[in-house]
N, CA and C atoms as an extended XYZ file, in Angstrom:
237
Properties=species:S:1:pos:R:3:atomname:S:1:resname:S:1:resid:I:1 pbc="F F F"
N        -4.205      -14.196       -3.802 N   UNK     1
C        -3.197      -14.612       -2.839 CA  UNK     1
C        -3.017      -16.126       -2.931 C   UNK     1
N        -1.770      -16.549       -2.892 N   UNK     2
C        -1.501      -17.980       -2.963 CA  UNK     2
C        -1.488      -18.629       -1.578 C   UNK     2
N        -1.364      -17.809       -0.521 N   UNK     3
C        -1.383      -18.308        0.853 CA  UNK     3
C        -2.182      -17.346        1.722 C   UNK     3
N        -2.666      -17.812        2.855 N   UNK     4
C        -3.340      -16.955        3.827 CA  UNK     4
C        -2.332      -16.484        4.861 C   UNK     4
N        -2.547      -15.276        5.383 N   UNK     5
C        -1.682      -14.762        6.438 CA  UNK     5
C        -1.581      -13.253        6.386 C   UNK     5
N        -0.928      -12.698        7.374 N   UNK     6
C        -0.773      -11.250        7.461 CA  UNK     6
C         0.365      -10.790        6.560 C   UNK     6
N         0.053       -9.830        5.712 N   UNK     7
C         1.002       -9.286        4.742 CA  UNK     7
C         1.185       -7.801        5.032 C   UNK     7
N         2.432       -7.327        4.905 N   UNK     8
C         2.733       -5.902        5.047 CA  UNK     8
C         2.868       -5.301        3.658 C   UNK     8
N         2.158       -4.205        3.427 N   UNK     9
C         2.213       -3.445        2.185 CA  UNK     9
C         2.807       -2.079        2.529 C   UNK     9
N         3.838       -1.634        1.817 N   UNK    10
C         4.442       -0.340        2.116 CA  UNK    10
C         5.027        0.312        0.865 C   UNK    10
N         5.000        1.639        0.836 N   UNK    11
C         5.633        2.420       -0.228 CA  UNK    11
C         6.883        3.122        0.298 C   UNK    11
N         7.433        2.647        1.417 N   UNK    12
C         8.626        3.234        2.024 CA  UNK    12
C         9.780        3.253        1.026 C   UNK    12
N        10.272        4.442        0.711 N   UNK    13
C        11.405        4.625       -0.207 CA  UNK    13
C        11.896        6.046       -0.011 C   UNK    13
N        13.022        6.222        0.628 N   UNK    14
C        13.524        7.552        0.979 CA  UNK    14
C        13.605        8.474       -0.242 C   UNK    14
N        13.708        7.918       -1.440 N   UNK    15
C        13.815        8.726       -2.655 CA  UNK    15
C        12.471        8.936       -3.355 C   UNK    15
N        11.370        8.569       -2.707 N   UNK    16
C        10.054        8.663       -3.329 CA  UNK    16
C         9.314        9.896       -2.837 C   UNK    16
N         8.009        9.920       -2.986 N   UNK    17
C         7.171       11.073       -2.676 CA  UNK    17
C         6.007       10.661       -1.779 C   UNK    17
N         5.247       11.620       -1.307 N   UNK    18
C         4.090       11.418       -0.427 CA  UNK    18
C         3.029       10.607       -1.168 C   UNK    18
N         2.709        9.416       -0.641 N   UNK    19
C         1.758        8.521       -1.299 CA  UNK    19
C         0.548        8.233       -0.417 C   UNK    19
N        -0.495        7.773       -1.055 N   UNK    20
C        -1.665        7.184       -0.397 CA  UNK    20
C        -1.911        5.846       -1.078 C   UNK    20
N        -2.345        4.850       -0.305 N   UNK    21
C        -2.530        3.515       -0.865 CA  UNK    21
C        -3.807        2.896       -0.312 C   UNK    21
N        -4.529        2.193       -1.174 N   UNK    22
C        -5.747        1.494       -0.774 CA  UNK    22
C        -5.678        0.064       -1.293 C   UNK    22
N        -6.259       -0.850       -0.519 N   UNK    23
C        -6.305       -2.265       -0.881 CA  UNK    23
C        -7.760       -2.680       -1.030 C   UNK    23
N        -8.054       -3.383       -2.110 N   UNK    24
C        -9.399       -3.874       -2.396 CA  UNK    24
C        -9.354       -5.394       -2.492 C   UNK    24
N       -10.405       -6.047       -2.018 N   UNK    25
C       -10.492       -7.507       -2.060 CA  UNK    25
C       -11.610       -7.948       -2.984 C   UNK    25
N       -11.271       -8.779       -3.967 N   UNK    26
C       -12.190       -9.411       -4.925 CA  UNK    26
C       -12.817       -8.476       -5.948 C   UNK    26
N       -12.937       -7.175       -5.666 N   UNK    27
C       -13.440       -6.225       -6.662 CA  UNK    27
C       -12.974       -4.829       -6.266 C   UNK    27
N       -13.057       -3.907       -7.196 N   UNK    28
C       -12.651       -2.526       -6.915 CA  UNK    28
C       -13.712       -1.772       -6.119 C   UNK    28
N       -14.780       -2.446       -5.718 N   UNK    29
C       -15.832       -1.839       -4.902 CA  UNK    29
C       -15.722       -2.227       -3.427 C   UNK    29
N       -14.736       -3.066       -3.078 N   UNK    30
C       -14.642       -3.604       -1.721 CA  UNK    30
C       -13.304       -3.208       -1.087 C   UNK    30
N       -13.212       -1.943       -0.633 N   UNK    31
C       -11.975       -1.474        0.000 CA  UNK    31
C       -11.852       -2.083        1.392 C   UNK    31
N       -10.671       -2.686        1.685 N   UNK    32
C       -10.478       -3.356        2.966 CA  UNK    32
C        -9.384       -2.722        3.820 C   UNK    32
N        -8.553       -1.867        3.242 N   UNK    33
C        -7.504       -1.193        4.002 CA  UNK    33
C        -7.045        0.039        3.241 C   UNK    33
N        -6.560        1.043        3.976 N   UNK    34
C        -5.981        2.218        3.331 CA  UNK    34
C        -5.076        2.946        4.318 C   UNK    34
N        -4.166        3.738        3.773 N   UNK    35
C        -3.278        4.549        4.590 CA  UNK    35
C        -2.583        5.556        3.688 C   UNK    35
N        -2.266        6.712        4.249 N   UNK    36
C        -1.541        7.716        3.490 CA  UNK    36
C        -0.651        8.572        4.354 C   UNK    36
N        -0.578        8.298        5.633 N   UNK    37
C         0.171        9.178        6.520 CA  UNK    37
C         1.074        8.447        7.490 C   UNK    37
N         1.737        7.395        7.053 N   UNK    38
C         2.748        6.777        7.914 CA  UNK    38
C         3.981        7.664        7.893 C   UNK    38
N         4.742        7.631        8.941 N   UNK    39
C         5.946        8.451        9.020 CA  UNK    39
C         6.956        7.702        9.865 C   UNK    39
N         8.022        7.252        9.246 N   UNK    40
C         9.014        6.488        9.980 CA  UNK    40
C        10.412        6.746        9.464 C   UNK    40
N        11.390        6.439       10.252 N   UNK    41
C        12.775        6.636        9.873 CA  UNK    41
C        13.156        5.842        8.635 C   UNK    41
N        13.958        6.442        7.779 N   UNK    42
C        14.438        5.764        6.588 CA  UNK    42
C        13.465        5.759        5.430 C   UNK    42
N        12.317        6.442        5.580 N   UNK    43
C        11.312        6.508        4.515 CA  UNK    43
C        11.044        7.974        4.176 C   UNK    43
N        10.377        8.189        3.071 N   UNK    44
C         9.942        9.545        2.750 CA  UNK    44
C         8.860        9.967        3.737 C   UNK    44
N         8.649       11.257        3.860 N   UNK    45
C         7.577       11.750        4.728 CA  UNK    45
C         6.234       11.298        4.164 C   UNK    45
N         5.362       10.815        5.025 N   UNK    46
C         3.997       10.437        4.659 CA  UNK    46
C         3.916        9.343        3.603 C   UNK    46
N         4.681        8.302        3.803 N   UNK    47
C         4.552        7.121        2.945 CA  UNK    47
C         3.319        6.336        3.385 C   UNK    47
N         2.964        5.310        2.635 N   UNK    48
C         1.788        4.492        2.938 CA  UNK    48
C         2.226        3.128        3.444 C   UNK    48
N         1.533        2.630        4.479 N   UNK    49
C         1.865        1.310        4.997 CA  UNK    49
C         0.694        0.758        5.798 C   UNK    49
N         0.414       -0.535        5.609 N   UNK    50
C        -0.556       -1.229        6.448 CA  UNK    50
C        -0.292       -2.721        6.374 C   UNK    50
N        -0.803       -3.430        7.366 N   UNK    51
C        -0.806       -4.893        7.386 CA  UNK    51
C        -2.229       -5.349        7.109 C   UNK    51
N        -2.360       -6.440        6.369 N   UNK    52
C        -3.688       -6.985        6.102 CA  UNK    52
C        -3.612       -8.508        6.074 C   UNK    52
N        -4.607       -9.153        6.657 N   UNK    53
C        -4.673      -10.613        6.699 CA  UNK    53
C        -5.347      -11.111        5.422 C   UNK    53
N        -4.542      -11.516        4.434 N   UNK    54
C        -5.073      -11.982        3.154 CA  UNK    54
C        -5.537      -13.428        3.267 C   UNK    54
N        -6.447      -13.790        2.371 N   UNK    55
C        -7.004      -15.147        2.332 CA  UNK    55
C        -6.614      -15.825        1.018 C   UNK    55
N        -6.120      -17.035        1.118 N   UNK    56
C        -5.738      -17.803       -0.062 CA  UNK    56
C        -6.912      -17.890       -1.037 C   UNK    56
N        -6.632      -17.665       -2.312 N   UNK    57
C        -7.654      -17.747       -3.345 CA  UNK    57
C        -8.363      -16.439       -3.626 C   UNK    57
N        -8.218      -15.451       -2.759 N   UNK    58
C        -8.839      -14.138       -2.998 CA  UNK    58
C        -7.952      -13.309       -3.920 C   UNK    58
N        -8.579      -12.409       -4.648 N   UNK    59
C        -7.871      -11.480       -5.525 CA  UNK    59
C        -7.807      -10.125       -4.846 C   UNK    59
N        -6.645       -9.469       -4.910 N   UNK    60
C        -6.449       -8.162       -4.283 CA  UNK    60
C        -5.973       -7.155       -5.322 C   UNK    60
N        -6.485       -5.942       -5.209 N   UNK    61
C        -6.097       -4.839       -6.071 CA  UNK    61
C        -5.520       -3.740       -5.194 C   UNK    61
N        -4.422       -3.136       -5.635 N   UNK    62
C        -3.775       -2.065       -4.886 CA  UNK    62
C        -3.848       -0.795       -5.719 C   UNK    62
N        -4.262        0.289       -5.074 N   UNK    63
C        -4.313        1.596       -5.740 CA  UNK    63
C        -3.361        2.521       -4.998 C   UNK    63
N        -2.457        3.172       -5.733 N   UNK    64
C        -1.502        4.105       -5.139 CA  UNK    64
C        -1.650        5.451       -5.832 C   UNK    64
N        -1.702        6.493       -5.036 N   UNK    65
C        -1.785        7.848       -5.571 CA  UNK    65
C        -0.775        8.739       -4.878 C   UNK    65
N        -0.472        9.855       -5.521 N   UNK    66
C         0.452       10.836       -4.954 CA  UNK    66
C        -0.300       12.056       -4.471 C   UNK    66
N         0.180       12.640       -3.379 N   UNK    67
C        -0.443       13.834       -2.805 CA  UNK    67
C        -0.437       14.960       -3.818 C   UNK    67
N        -1.580       15.608       -3.988 N   UNK    68
C        -1.780       16.696       -4.942 CA  UNK    68
C        -1.355       16.300       -6.354 C   UNK    68
N        -1.566       15.037       -6.707 N   UNK    69
C        -1.287       14.556       -8.055 CA  UNK    69
C         0.173       14.235       -8.341 C   UNK    69
N         1.005       14.169       -7.295 N   UNK    70
C         2.420       13.849       -7.511 CA  UNK    70
C         2.558       12.511       -8.199 C   UNK    70
N         3.556       12.410       -9.071 N   UNK    71
C         3.848       11.158       -9.767 CA  UNK    71
C         5.351       10.943       -9.799 C   UNK    71
N         5.762        9.759      -10.156 N   UNK    72
C         7.184        9.457      -10.280 CA  UNK    72
C         7.470        8.023       -9.930 C   UNK    72
N         8.740        7.735       -9.853 N   UNK    73
C         9.155        6.389       -9.498 CA  UNK    73
C         9.060        6.191       -7.994 C   UNK    73
N         8.786        4.963       -7.617 N   UNK    74
C         8.694        4.623       -6.204 CA  UNK    74
C         8.840        3.135       -6.039 C   UNK    74
N         8.661        2.681       -4.823 N   UNK    75
C         8.801        1.265       -4.498 CA  UNK    75
C         7.571        0.788       -3.745 C   UNK    75
N         6.993       -0.310       -4.190 N   UNK    76
C         5.923       -0.994       -3.461 CA  UNK    76
C         6.506       -2.311       -2.979 C   UNK    76
N         6.532       -2.496       -1.662 N   UNK    77
C         7.041       -3.729       -1.070 CA  UNK    77
C         5.884       -4.482       -0.443 C   UNK    77
N         5.773       -5.766       -0.785 N   UNK    78
C         4.729       -6.637       -0.241 CA  UNK    78
C         5.439       -7.821        0.395 C   UNK    78
N         5.335       -7.932        1.721 N   UNK    79
C         6.013       -9.017        2.432 CA  UNK    79
C         5.061       -9.694        3.393 C   UNK    79
């Protein structure tokens, strides 16, 4: 991360599929956030979304999976 602050991570995309997402900090052994069952207007059913307070200088890894092995195109938005 180049700056510290709260960041929103989401896979919201009405044309996408049911996703699960996990966030790791500094290594793939340090999971700090996850979600797979958000449900909101204008998104696909069961998209992934969470807010996380990132720290400048830390490295973050994002893992996204599809329910029952679903795959395809989608959108990851980080704001």
